[in-house]
N, C-alpha and C positions, 0 to 999 in steps of 0.2 A: 445490374453493377455493384461491385462491393463497395460497401461504406464503412468508415470509421464507427466502431461501437465500443460503448464506455457503460459500465455497470456498477454503480456503487453500492456497497454493503457495508454498514455501520458496523461497530466493534462487536456489538451483541448479534447483531444478524448473522455476521460471519462466524460467531463462535470462536474468537481467536484466544490461543492459547499462548502464552508466553514461557519460553523455554531459554535457560542461561546454560551455556557450556564452558567450562573451564579448561583451557588449553594453554599451550606453550606461550601463546601471544597474548594471554591475559582472558577476561571474559567475553562470550560472545552472545548476542541476543537473537534468538530466532522467534519467529511469528508462525503459528500454524493454524489454520481456519478455512472455511468456504470462500472460495475466489469467484465462483460462477454457479448460480442456483439453475437447476433445471427442472422442466416440465410443469413451470408455472408462469402466469404473467407477471413480469416485474414492474417495478415503479416506472419504468420507461415503455411500459406495454408491448415488451417483446416477449417472445417465447423461445426460449433455446431447449431443444430436446436433449434428453440424456445421451441419446446416439450422437447428436452433434458435438455436445461437450467431451464426451469419451474420445472422439476421434481427435478432436483439438488438443486434449490433454496426452492422448498416446503421441501425436507428432511433437508435443513440446518436450516430452520426456526423452523422445530419441534424439533431439537436438541437445539436450543437456548431456545424456548418455556419450554423444559424439564429441563432446568438448567444447560446446558452444555456451558462452555465459549469458543467461537470460537476466538481464539487470531491469530494476525497476526504479521509480522515481518518487520524489515527494511530491504530492498534489497530482493534477492532472493535466497534460498539454493537450492541446485540439487535434494531434495529428498522432501517427504512428512512430515517428522518430524519437530515438532515447538521445537525452540531453545529458552527456556526461557529467556537467557542473551540477547536475540536479539528482543524480544516482545517490540512492540511500541505502540498497538492498540488492540481492540477486535471489532467483529463485532456485532452491536446490533440487526439488521435486515436487510433482503433482500427483494426485490419484483421484479415482472416483470412489464415493461412498454414498450409495443409492443414486439418485439422478443428480447429484451436486458434484462439481471439480473442487478439490480441496489442494492447498498448496502450503508449501512451507518455505519462509523466507528469511533468508540470512542476513542481519543488519551487517552493513559494511562500515570500516572506520573511516569513511569519508566525512566531509563537513555536515552533508545532509543526513549523513547515518547516524552521526553522533548526536546530532540534534533531535532525531527521532528517538534514538535510544534514550536519551535523558528525559524527553516527554513521556514515554512509556514507563520508565522507572520511577518517574514523579507521579503516576497514577493517571495521566492524561488518557483517554480512550480513543485511539485514531482507528478508522475504518480502512477498508481496502477497495480498490476498484480496477475491476479488470479492464483490459485495453487490448482490443483486437479487431478484427474484420469480417464482414459476411454479408450476405443478401437478406433483405427484409420483404416478406411479400405483404399484401394488404391487409392481412389478418394478423400481422405481427410476428410471423414464425421465421426464425432466423436459420438460414441455409450456408453451406459452405463456411462454417465458423472457424476462425485461427484465432488462436491466443497469440498476442505479441508479447504481453507482459502484464504483470499485477502492480499496481501503484498503491503507496500509503496515503491517505488522504484524512483530512479533519473530519470529524463528526459532523453531520448536515445539521442544521437547526429545525428542519422539516424533511418529512420523506420526499425524495427526489432532489433535495436542494444541493447545489454543488458549492463547495467552500472557495473563500478566497485563498491565494497561494499562501503557504505556510511561511516560507522564506521570506517573501517580501513583505507579509505582514509584520514577521518579527522585525526585519531590518528598520521598517517604517514606524514601529510602534516605540513610544518612550521607554527605555530601558531593554527593549529588545536585542540591540546589538552588544550592549554591554553583558547581557545574559548569555548570548551566544558565544561571545570572544572568551568568557569564563569557561563555558564548556568545553572549549577547545584547548586552552591553554592549562587548565587545572583539573588534574585528576588524582584521586585519592585523597582529596582535602576534605574530611566532614564539612567544616564550616562552608566552604566553597559550595559544596555539592547541596547543602540546604538552602543557600542563598539561590543556586539554580533552580532548584525545586519550586521554592514560593515564587520568584520572578516569573518562571514560565506558567506556572498555574494561573497567574494574574493576567497575563498576556493572552492564553489560550481562551479563559473566559471571556474575552472580548471578540474572539474570531467569529464567532456565530450571530454577532450583534451588528 
């Protein structure tokens, strides 16, 4: 029986690279890095063979090439559904490099996408978490692996630890809603951007406590 599989990688583990493109609609932020590690036993004691990852990556790329939008969220839901009100980015492509599956994520101008972009540009290190399905045998080997999406998540305070939801934490933290509102309504204002950066840094520092 297939089960939901979620695997978290920190900013450093995923070797995330930030890229900025200037287009007609302004600046777009992209994240590139490892989305799923192969041929090792991970923090969840599961092993994804490079063969399984390669097949899953090929399938996902075929979906993207066929016009399917693979959307990702902020933080990690407990199932495989995509919640449109939490979407922050879309996967534009995936590829293999050695045993690992890499991906490129395009941040979207949604409320959650703007929030993540502001965090990253303020120096906050966010991680990624693959979300998929597969069968796990008694030795932890994953078979029939399918990638549904890759989400953006907060850095864990310890290996294997999952963060509290970023959006709810911000909305319920003193100053969080004010910083979020400014991020949505004010663009191109250096003073406002400095305020956002300082506010979010203070808020994010409390996410892992």
